[in-house]
N, C-alpha and C positions, 0 to 999 in steps of 0.2 A: 387255730388258737387265737383268741381275741387279744388285741394289743393292750398292753398295760397302760393305765392312765398316766399322764405326765405327773400329776400330783394327787395324792390321796391322803386325806386327814380323817382319822377315826377317833371320835370322842376325845378331842384335844382339850385339855384343861391347863390353865395358867394362873398362877397367883403372884402378886407382889406382896410379900409378907403375908398378912392375913386377908388381904383383899383379892378376891377372885375376879380376874378380868376376862377369862374365857371359860365358858361352861359347856362341856361336852360338844364341841364344835366338830361336825363331820362335813366333809366337802370333797368332791371329786372333780378334777379338771382334766378333761380329755386332751389328747395331743392335738394341737392346732386350734383349740377353742380359745375364746376370749371371755373371761369372767370379770364382771365389774362388781365390786363390793361397795355398798353404800350404807349409810346410817348416820345417826347423830353423833356429835363429839362424845368421846368416852365410851363408845359402843364396843370397842375392842378390835376395830378394823385394822388399824396399823399394827397393833400387837400381833394379830393373826398373820399378817403378811410377812412380818419380820421373823416369825417362828419358822416360816417355810425355808429360809436359808440360815437358820440358827443364829440370827442376830439377837433373838430372844430365845430363852430356853423354856420349853413347856415341861410341866411336871408330870402330866399323866396323859395317856392316849398315844396314838401312833401317827407319825408323819412320814410318808414314803414319797420320795421325789426321784423320778427316773429309776425306779426299782431299788433305790437305796433308802433304807430306813434310818432316819436321823436319830442318832444317839449321842452320847458324850464322846464317842470315839472320833479323834481328830481326823483320821483318814477318811471317814465317812462324811464328815462336815466339809472337808476339802473337796471331795468328789462332787458333792451337791453344789457347792459354791462355784466350782469350775464350770458347771452347766447352767447356772442360774444368774442372769444379770439383774441388777436392781437399780432403779432410779428413785432418788429421794426427793422430798419436798424442797429441801434447801441446797440442792445441787451437789454439795460435798466435793467440790473440785479443790485441788491443791493450788492455793493462790500464788505460790512462788514459782509454779511451773507454767510454761506456755500451754496453750490448748493442745498442741501436738504432743508435748511431753506428758500431759495428763492422759492422753489416749494411748501412749506407748509404754508407760511405766509397767503396768501389770502384764502386758504382753511379753515384755522382755524378762521380767522376774518370774512370772508364773508359767507362761507358755514357752519360755526360753527361746524366743524369736530373736533374730539378729536385729540390729538397729534399722538396717535397710528394709527388711521385711515388715517390721513393726510400723515404720513410717509409711510404707505403701498401703498397708491395711488401714491405718488411721486416716490417711488422706482419702481413701475410698469411702470410708464411713462419714467423714466430714462432708464429702460431696453428697452423700446420701441425705444428710440432714441440712444440706444447702448452706453451709458456712465454711467452705474450704479456704476462703480468703482470710479467715481469722486464725489460721494455724499457728502463726508466730505471735499472736496477741496473748495477753494474760487475762485470766478470768475477770479481774476487776475492771478491765477495759470493755467488757461486753455487757449487753443488756441482760435482764433476767431470763428472757425467752431464749436468747442465744446461749447463755450458760446452761440452761436445761437441755438444749439440743446437743451441746458438747457432752453433757452427762449421759445422754442416750447413746451418742456415738461411742463414748468410752466403754459403755457396757457392751455394745454390739461388737467392738473390737475383739472381745474374748469368745466370739462365736457361740453365744449361749443358745440352748434349745428352749429356754423359758425366760420370759421377761416379767419382772415384778415392778409395779409402779405404785409408790406410796404418795398419794395426793400430789402428783407432779406439777399441777398448775396452781395450787392454792397460794403459793407465795408470789405469784406473778400479777402484774397489772393486767386489767382486762384485755387491753389491746395486744398483749403478748401471749395470751392463752391460745389463740388460734394457731399460731405457728408451731407450738408444741403439740397440740392435738392433731394437726395435719401430719406431723411426723409419726405419731402413734397410729393414726389411721393407715398410713402407708405400710407400717410394720404388720398391722392386722391383715391388710390385703395380701401380704406375702405369705400368710399362714403361720406367723409366729404365735406360739402359745403364750398367752398374756393373762396376768391377774392384775387388776388395777383398782386401787382404792381411790375413789374420786366422787365429787359432787357434780361433775359435768354430765348431766343427764342427756344432753344432746349427743355426746360421745357414746354414752351407753346405748342409746337408741340406734345409732349408726353402726356401731362396731360389735357390741357384745352378743355372744350366743346366749349368755345367761346373766341375770342380775341377781345378786344375793343381798338381801336386806338384813342388817344386824342391829340389835339393840340389847343393851345390858349384857354384852358378852355372849349372846346367843344368836344363832341363825333363826330369824323369825319367819322368813319367807324367801324362796328362790324360784325363779321361773324365767321364761323368755322375756326380753324387754317389752314386747307387745302385751303380754299378759300382765306383767307387773305394772306397766303404766296405764293400761286401759281398764283393768279389772283386778286390782290387788285383792287377795283373799283375806288378809289380816287387817284388822282395824288400825293397828299401830303403823303398818305400812302406809295405809291410806292417809293418816294424819301427817306422817313425815313427808310424803310426796306432795300433799296439798300445800304444806308450808314451803317446801323447796321450790315447787313449780309456780307458786303464786306469790 
């Protein structure tokens, strides 16, 4: 029996009032694969990724994550969120908590882990993202790149099977981008299922199994990085990549 995909979207539609932001979007993400979603601003990329863990509610179509179909049922939403980690553009760390406490809060409240166990897990992942020495610092004392690595560690502490990244480097100074991308590359090398909205095409070339190009709330083209970058089949994709890469 073939393994179920990690994520399956079928004809997903989303409106904000009368404005339709997603138009019949269908997408399958296999387990262990890395999908990069790119496209111009306003193309629906971030809305799509936020629908996958119900931070946004889609009005029509099906979203199935780890065999659970997302509906308004809270138990299903909680089940999906317990398996899906998310890293945001602007870090979303609690400024009044230390780095260590940011990484242990959800573990203790959601996973019901003891303080000792949560601390040990948090320190292991802070080691993983190469900032264990910042454990007792506050987010405001860290650089943007360091804060984003804390956000990644915090998500990993919940042992997700899927990681979503919503433009994780777009708020960073150029010199800080590499340290975050290096951490994401490391996750990819470990086989983590990843969906990443980003304009970092070097990362897409290095890590992605598939690149999805969106515009106007629709999937315009999807293919391997090699095919997308060397011979895109759609004129709109060609124009976007030409502007982005040059």
